[in-house]
C-alpha positions in Angstrom: 97.3 -2.2 -0.1 99.4 -5.2 0.6 99.8 -6.7 4.1 103.4 -7.6 4.9 102.7 -8.8 8.4 105.6 -8.5 10.8 107.8 -7.1 8.1 105.5 -4.2 7.2 108.3 -1.6 7.0 110.4 -3.7 4.7 107.4 -4.5 2.5 106.6 -0.9 2.1 110.3 0.0 1.5 111.0 -2.6 -1.2 107.7 -2.0 -3.0 108.2 1.7 -3.2 111.0 3.9 -4.6 114.0 1.7 -3.5 112.6 -1.4 -5.2 111.7 0.5 -8.3 115.1 2.1 -8.3 116.8 -1.3 -8.1 114.7 -2.5 -11.1 115.7 0.6 -13.1 119.4 0.1 -12.3 119.3 -3.7 -12.4 122.2 -4.2 -14.8 124.4 -1.7 -12.8 123.5 -3.4 -9.5 124.4 -6.8 -10.8 127.7 -5.5 -12.1 128.4 -3.8 -8.7 127.5 -7.0 -6.9 129.3 -9.3 -9.3 132.3 -10.1 -7.1 130.0 -10.9 -4.2 127.9 -13.1 -6.4 131.0 -14.9 -7.6 132.0 -15.6 -4.0 128.6 -16.9 -3.2 128.5 -19.2 -6.2 132.0 -20.4 -5.6 130.7 -21.9 -2.3 128.0 -23.8 -4.3 130.4 -25.8 -6.5 129.9 -29.0 -4.6 126.2 -28.6 -4.0 124.0 -31.5 -4.9 120.4 -30.5 -4.9 117.2 -30.8 -6.9 115.1 -28.0 -5.3 116.8 -24.8 -4.3 115.3 -21.7 -2.5 116.7 -18.2 -3.3 115.8 -16.0 -0.3 115.3 -12.3 -1.2 115.9 -13.0 -4.8 115.1 -9.5 -5.9 115.2 -9.1 -9.7 116.1 -12.8 -10.1 119.7 -12.7 -11.2 120.9 -15.2 -8.6 117.9 -17.5 -9.2 118.6 -17.5 -12.9 122.3 -18.1 -12.3 121.4 -21.0 -10.1 119.3 -22.5 -12.9 122.2 -22.0 -15.4 124.9 -23.3 -13.0 123.4 -26.3 -11.3 122.7 -29.7 -12.8 119.9 -29.9 -15.4 116.6 -30.8 -13.7 117.2 -28.6 -10.7 114.2 -26.4 -9.8 114.8 -22.9 -8.3 112.2 -21.0 -6.3 113.0 -17.3 -5.8 111.1 -15.5 -3.0 111.0 -11.8 -2.4 108.7 -9.2 -0.7 109.1 -6.7 -3.6 106.6 -7.1 -6.5 108.4 -4.5 -8.7 111.6 -6.5 -8.4 109.8 -9.8 -9.0 108.1 -8.4 -12.1 111.6 -7.8 -13.5 112.7 -11.3 -12.3 109.8 -12.9 -14.1 110.7 -11.0 -17.3 114.3 -12.0 -17.1 113.4 -15.6 -16.3 110.7 -16.1 -18.8 112.7 -18.7 -20.8 113.5 -20.8 -17.7 110.8 -23.4 -17.0 112.7 -24.5 -13.9 112.6 -21.1 -12.1 109.6 -19.9 -10.2 109.2 -16.6 -8.4 107.0 -16.1 -5.4 105.9 -12.8 -4.0 106.0 -13.3 -0.2 107.9 -12.5 3.0 110.3 -15.4 3.6 110.2 -14.3 7.2 106.7 -15.7 7.7 105.8 -17.5 4.5 104.3 -20.9 5.2 106.7 -23.1 3.2 106.0 -26.8 2.5 108.0 -28.6 5.2 111.3 -30.0 4.0 110.7 -29.1 0.4 114.2 -27.7 -0.5 117.6 -29.4 -0.6 119.4 -26.1 -0.4 118.9 -22.4 0.0 120.9 -19.3 -0.9 120.7 -15.6 -0.3 122.6 -12.6 -1.7 121.9 -10.0 1.0 118.2 -11.0 1.4 118.5 -12.2 5.0 119.7 -8.9 6.5 116.2 -7.4 6.2 114.3 -9.7 8.6 112.4 -8.0 11.4 113.0 -11.0 13.7 116.0 -13.0 12.4 115.7 -16.0 14.8 112.1 -16.5 13.8 112.9 -16.0 10.1 115.7 -18.5 10.1 113.6 -21.0 12.0 110.9 -20.6 9.3 113.5 -21.1 6.6 114.9 -24.1 8.4 111.4 -25.7 8.3 111.5 -25.4 4.5 114.8 -27.3 4.2 115.3 -31.0 4.3 117.5 -32.3 7.1 121.2 -31.8 6.3 120.5 -29.2 3.7 123.0 -26.4 3.0 122.0 -22.7 3.4 124.7 -20.4 1.9 124.3 -16.7 2.1 126.2 -13.4 2.0 125.0 -10.7 4.4 125.8 -7.0 4.9 126.2 -5.2 8.1 123.0 -3.9 9.7 121.1 -1.6 7.5 121.7 1.6 9.5 125.5 0.9 9.4 125.5 0.0 5.7 127.3 2.6 3.5 125.7 1.1 0.4 122.3 2.4 1.4 
């Protein structure tokens, strides 16, 4: 059994039925979240980065879109706690040499300090057990002056989507 550390409940949740369901309905989920993704990517038009982190990348749709949208030579690292979702991400991203998917909890993962020029998240940041700690950890992964652009739902218990 996997050890998800401080985010044990989220690790179990996203590696069980909810994560598997998202994989099964990936195309529908991306269609339903299309307008939100468009808003997120609209904010990235002026981004200048060579290494981008996608936090809570799920099935990889945003990571792949980053690779397609940003300048050639940009590398994208998608990180997610859900192995079923990342299996789908790796399948979808098989033809993208500049996209890497990492199975880990971004909340506590030991990133290389200052590795990324930018970070994004489409709803991944809402699931942190300790948001201040998680954001401090993500900040350590970003170079000084980097941009972190994300969209975030209301708290899980108030979220009608779930």
